[in-house]
C-alpha positions in Angstrom: -26.8 39.0 -4.5 -25.5 38.6 -0.9 -24.0 35.2 -0.4 -22.7 33.4 2.7 -20.0 30.9 1.9 -19.1 28.2 4.5 -16.1 25.8 4.5 -14.0 23.7 6.7 -10.6 23.8 5.2 -9.0 20.4 5.0 -5.4 19.6 5.7 -3.3 19.0 3.7 -4.5 21.4 0.8 -7.1 19.6 -1.2 -9.3 20.0 -4.3 -12.2 21.0 -2.0 -10.3 24.0 -0.8 -9.4 25.1 -4.3 -13.0 24.8 -5.6 -14.2 26.9 -2.5 -11.6 29.6 -3.3 -12.3 29.6 -7.0 -16.1 30.0 -6.5 -15.6 32.7 -4.1 -13.3 34.6 -6.5 -15.8 33.9 -9.3 -18.7 35.4 -7.3 -16.8 38.4 -6.3 -15.6 39.1 -9.8 -19.3 39.3 -10.8 -20.0 41.8 -8.2 -21.8 39.8 -5.5 -21.3 40.6 -1.8 -19.7 37.8 0.0 -19.4 36.8 3.6 -17.4 33.7 4.6 -17.4 31.5 7.6 -14.4 29.2 7.6 -12.7 26.8 10.0 -9.4 25.1 9.5 -8.5 21.6 10.9 -5.2 22.9 12.3 -7.1 24.8 14.8 -7.5 21.5 16.7 -3.8 21.5 17.6 -4.4 24.7 19.7 -7.4 23.2 21.6 -7.2 22.2 25.2 -7.4 18.6 26.2 -11.0 19.0 27.2 -11.9 20.5 23.8 -10.2 17.6 22.0 -12.1 15.0 24.1 -15.3 16.9 23.2 -14.5 16.9 19.4 -16.8 13.8 18.7 -19.8 15.8 20.1 -18.7 18.9 18.1 -18.9 16.7 15.0 -22.5 15.9 15.7 -23.6 19.4 16.7 -21.3 22.5 17.1 -23.1 25.0 19.2 -20.3 27.4 18.6 -20.8 27.3 14.9 -24.6 27.4 15.3 -24.4 30.7 17.3 -21.6 32.3 15.2 -23.6 31.7 12.0 -26.8 33.0 13.5 -24.9 36.2 14.4 -23.3 36.4 10.9 -26.7 36.1 9.3 -28.2 38.8 11.6 -25.4 41.2 10.6 -24.9 40.3 6.9 -28.4 39.3 5.9 -27.5 36.9 3.0 -30.0 35.8 0.5 -28.4 32.3 0.4 -25.9 30.2 2.2 -23.6 27.9 0.2 -21.8 25.2 2.1 -18.8 23.2 0.9 -17.2 21.1 3.7 -18.7 21.1 7.3 -16.6 18.3 8.7 -15.4 18.1 11.4 -15.5 21.6 13.0 -18.7 23.2 11.6 -21.2 20.4 11.8 -24.8 20.2 10.5 -25.9 22.6 13.2 -25.0 25.3 10.8 -27.8 24.3 8.5 -30.3 24.8 11.3 -28.9 28.3 12.0 -29.7 29.2 8.4 -33.1 27.7 8.2 -34.2 29.4 11.4 -33.4 32.6 9.6 -35.3 31.5 6.5 -31.9 31.4 4.5 -31.9 28.7 1.7 -29.1 26.2 2.1 -26.9 24.8 -0.8 -24.5 21.9 0.1 -21.9 21.0 -2.5 -21.1 17.1 -2.2 -17.4 17.0 -2.9 -17.2 13.4 -1.7 -19.3 10.6 -0.2 -19.0 11.7 3.4 -22.8 11.8 4.0 -23.2 8.2 2.9 -19.8 6.8 3.9 -17.9 7.4 7.2 -14.6 7.2 5.2 -16.0 9.5 2.5 -14.4 7.5 -0.3 -16.5 4.3 -0.8 -13.0 2.6 -0.8 -11.5 0.1 1.7 -8.6 -2.3 1.7 -7.6 -1.4 -1.9 -11.0 -2.0 -3.4 -14.3 -0.2 -3.9 -16.7 -0.7 -0.9 -20.4 0.1 -0.9 -21.4 -1.8 2.2 -22.7 1.4 3.9 -25.0 2.0 1.0 -26.3 -1.6 0.8 -26.5 -2.5 4.6 -26.1 0.4 7.0 -23.7 3.1 8.0 -22.4 1.1 11.0 -20.6 -1.4 8.8 -18.0 1.4 8.4 -17.4 1.2 12.2 -16.7 -2.5 12.1 -14.0 -1.9 9.4 -12.6 1.3 11.0 -13.0 3.2 7.8 -12.2 6.6 9.1 -8.5 7.0 10.1 -8.3 3.3 10.5 -10.0 3.6 13.8 -13.3 2.2 15.0 -13.6 4.8 17.7 -13.1 7.6 15.2 -15.4 6.0 12.7 -18.1 5.5 15.4 -18.1 9.3 16.0 -18.7 10.0 12.2 -21.3 7.2 12.0 -23.1 8.6 15.1 -23.3 12.0 13.4 -24.6 10.5 10.1 -27.2 8.4 11.9 -28.3 11.1 14.2 -29.0 13.6 11.5 -30.6 11.0 9.3 -33.0 10.3 12.2 -33.7 14.0 12.5 -34.3 14.4 8.8 -31.5 16.9 8.5 -30.3 15.8 5.0 -33.9 16.0 3.6 -35.4 19.0 5.6 -32.4 21.4 6.4 -30.8 21.4 3.0 -32.7 23.2 0.2 -30.5 21.8 -2.8 -27.4 19.6 -3.0 -24.8 20.2 -5.8 -23.3 17.0 -7.1 -20.3 17.2 -9.4 -21.2 14.5 -11.9 -24.0 12.2 -13.0 -22.1 9.2 -11.5 -22.1 10.8 -8.0 -25.8 11.8 -8.3 -26.7 8.2 -8.9 -24.8 7.0 -5.8 -26.6 9.6 -3.6 -29.9 8.6 -5.0 -29.0 4.9 -4.4 -28.4 6.0 -0.8 -31.8 7.5 -0.3 -31.2 11.1 -1.1 -34.2 12.9 -2.7 -33.6 13.1 -6.4 -35.4 16.5 -6.7 -32.8 18.0 -4.3 -29.8 17.0 -6.4 -28.5 19.3 -9.2 -25.3 18.7 -11.2 -22.6 21.5 -11.4 -19.1 20.4 -12.2 -15.9 22.0 -11.0 -14.1 24.5 -13.2 -10.7 26.3 -13.6 -10.9 30.1 -12.9 -7.6 30.9 -14.8 -7.1 27.9 -17.2 -3.8 27.5 -18.9 -3.4 27.9 -22.6 -3.2 24.6 -24.5 0.1 23.2 -25.6 -0.2 20.5 -28.3 3.5 19.8 -28.8 5.5 17.9 -26.2 8.9 17.0 -24.8 8.4 13.3 -25.0 7.6 12.2 -21.5 4.4 11.0 -19.7 3.2 12.6 -16.4 1.1 11.6 -13.3 0.1 14.3 -10.9 -1.8 13.4 -7.7 -1.7 12.1 -4.2 0.7 9.1 -3.9 -1.8 6.9 -2.3 -2.9 3.4 -3.0 -6.3 4.6 -4.3 -4.6 6.3 -7.2 -3.6 3.0 -8.8 0.1 3.6 -8.6 1.0 -0.1 -8.2 -0.7 -0.8 -11.6 1.1 2.2 -13.1 4.5 1.0 -11.9 3.7 -2.7 -13.1 2.7 -1.4 -16.5 6.0 0.6 -16.9 8.0 -2.6 -16.6 6.9 -3.1 -20.2 7.4 0.4 -21.4 11.1 1.3 -21.5 10.9 3.8 -24.4 9.3 6.8 -22.7 10.0 8.3 -19.3 7.3 8.6 -16.7 7.4 11.6 -14.3 5.4 11.2 -11.0 4.5 14.4 -9.2 2.9 14.5 -5.8 3.3 13.5 -2.2 1.7 10.8 0.0 2.4 7.5 1.8 3.6 5.6 -1.1 6.4 8.0 -1.9 9.4 6.1 -0.6 8.0 2.8 -1.8 7.6 4.1 -5.3 11.1 5.4 -5.3 12.5 2.1 -4.0 10.7 0.0 -6.7 11.7 2.3 -9.6 15.3 2.3 -8.4 15.6 -1.5 -7.9 13.9 -2.3 -11.2 15.8 0.4 -13.0 12.5 1.7 -14.6 12.3 4.9 -16.6 10.3 6.5 -13.8 11.3 9.7 -11.9 9.5 10.4 -8.6 9.6 14.1 -8.3 7.6 14.5 -5.2 5.7 17.6 -4.3 6.0 20.5 -6.7 4.3 23.9 -6.7 1.1 24.3 -8.7 2.8 26.3 -11.5 5.6 23.8 -11.8 3.1 21.0 -12.1 1.4 22.9 -14.8 4.6 23.3 -16.7 5.3 19.5 -16.5 1.7 18.9 -17.7 2.0 21.2 -20.7 5.4 19.7 -21.7 4.0 16.0 -21.4 3.0 13.9 -24.3 -0.1 12.8 -22.4 -1.5 12.6 -18.9 -2.1 9.3 -17.1 -4.6 8.8 -14.3 -4.9 5.1 -13.1 -7.3 5.5 -10.1 -8.9 2.4 -8.6 -11.5 4.3 -6.6 -14.5 6.6 -7.2 -12.9 10.1 -7.8 -15.0 13.2 -7.3 -14.2 15.4 -10.2 -10.3 15.7 -10.2 -9.1 19.2 -10.8 -5.9 17.8 -12.4 -8.1 16.1 -15.1 -9.6 19.4 -16.0 -6.1 21.0 -16.0 -4.9 18.3 -18.4 -7.9 18.9 -20.7 -7.2 22.6 -20.6 -3.6 22.1 -21.6 -4.8 20.1 -24.6 -3.4 16.7 -23.4 -5.0 13.3 -24.1 -5.6 11.3 -21.0 -5.3 7.6 -20.3 -7.5 6.7 -17.3 -9.1 3.8 -15.7 -12.6 2.9 -16.7 -14.1 3.5 -13.2 -16.5 5.8 -11.5 -16.6 9.3 -13.1 -13.7 8.9 -15.3 -15.6 7.5 -18.4 -18.0 10.5 -17.9 -15.0 12.9 -18.2 -12.8 11.2 -20.7 -14.4 10.0 -23.9 -12.7 6.8 -24.9 -10.8 7.1 -28.3 -12.1 10.8 -28.5 -10.3 12.7 -25.8 -8.2 9.9 -24.5 -8.2 6.1 -23.8 -9.7 4.1 -21.0 -8.3 0.9 -19.5 -9.7 -1.7 -17.0 -8.8 -0.5 -13.4 -6.0 -2.4 -11.9 -5.1 -4.1 -15.2 -1.4 -3.3 -15.9 -1.4 -5.2 -19.2 -4.4 -3.2 -20.5 -2.7 0.0 -19.3 0.5 -0.9 -21.0 -1.3 -1.6 -24.2 -3.0 1.8 -24.2 0.3 3.6 -23.4 2.0 1.9 -26.3 -0.8 2.9 -28.7 -0.6 6.5 -27.5 3.3 6.5 -28.0 3.0 4.9 -31.5 0.1 7.2 -32.7 1.5 10.7 -32.0 -0.6 12.5 -34.5 -3.9 10.9 -33.4 -2.9 11.7 -29.7 -2.5 15.4 -30.6 -5.9 15.4 -32.1 -7.4 13.7 -29.0 -5.7 16.6 -27.0 -7.3 19.3 -29.2 -10.7 17.6 -28.7 -10.1 17.6 -24.9 -9.4 21.3 -24.9 -12.7 21.9 -26.8 -14.5 19.7 -24.2 -13.0 21.8 -21.5 -14.1 25.0 -23.0 -17.7 23.8 -23.5 -18.2 22.3 -20.1 -15.6 23.5 -17.5 -14.9 27.2 -18.0 -15.6 29.8 -15.5 -18.4 31.6 -17.6 -20.3 28.4 -18.0 -19.9 27.5 -14.3 -21.2 30.9 -13.3 -24.3 30.5 -15.3 -25.0 27.1 -13.6 -24.3 28.4 -10.2 -26.7 31.4 -10.6 -29.5 29.1 -11.9 -29.0 26.8 -8.8 -29.1 29.8 -6.5 -32.3 31.2 -8.1 -33.8 27.8 -7.9 -33.0 27.4 -4.2 -34.4 30.8 -3.4 -37.7 30.0 -5.2 -38.0 26.7 -3.4 -37.3 28.5 -0.1 -40.1 31.0 -0.8 -42.7 28.4 -1.5 -41.7 26.3 1.6 -42.1 29.3 3.8 -45.3 30.6 2.2 -43.8 33.7 0.4 -44.7 34.7 -3.1 
């Protein structure tokens, strides 16, 4: 099969970038011919002042992407186009370029960008669904994108304009959602249910499991408010018996270091570490902890923890109860509740044998749902479905 893959790389490196690269490698490994059309956000730094001023219009409709993808389709003649991220440099104009050439369009929904200007359904430290319940312009009032009403207005204009045109319902053949939870949110926002299909993320080269440990707990992720790190720090005031290692970078880094130092907590803030080093810490840990207070997409680090055979303690919010089976592959606690989190951590510490069994079941869960082989089967089924739909829509048999 000849496949066109389209992605706007985010900065800094993100899970979306990793998924795009993994799927490309997976398809190439199975012998498919791949063409890629990519943009990178750092390109903006090389733009002229006039181009930068015109960026909001580019977000709504990029004539450059439209023309470049039309030429690419003419030369490569793909059977399907699979989009990951189109924001902010590619724009929905790329869908129109594909449909004008009768190429079915798949769009993976890595986040909530198409129903929330901030993409996270999260504001001021709390879940926010105002744009789902009222209208997209509520996000402008709050300045949800980059804490700027002007920047948010640009995103909201793009979303409103393409909603008016029917872009989301007419120009995309199928959407890939990562979880049942995300699917429900998009249905609630008015997306056609028959266009939504579920395919989770996967690991292309999963680590081998390690059921023994070196007696510490690990958190790996962005050091931001949405990750529930304040709850994690508060819980550790009552857990002096086991070290917590926090790996990652983000706006809370210095604040976390200061709190841990002043309170003399058994917490080590390690900052950014290369992926293989993060994996080594994960494999050596007793369990993985994930205290998010927002709607995660499908965190790659959770899949990595499962592949490593580690039990997971996570907040009972969004997709996490879908990924982590309470008292089977890990433990769930009420989001933002430091006392409940401390209680679950103490249980895990005091039940080492049971925790190892949870980790073994987590590895089995990973192999059944998140392996590359399973993902390839799902992806091919989705591609074939999109091709059949496209044939019917254009009168081909």
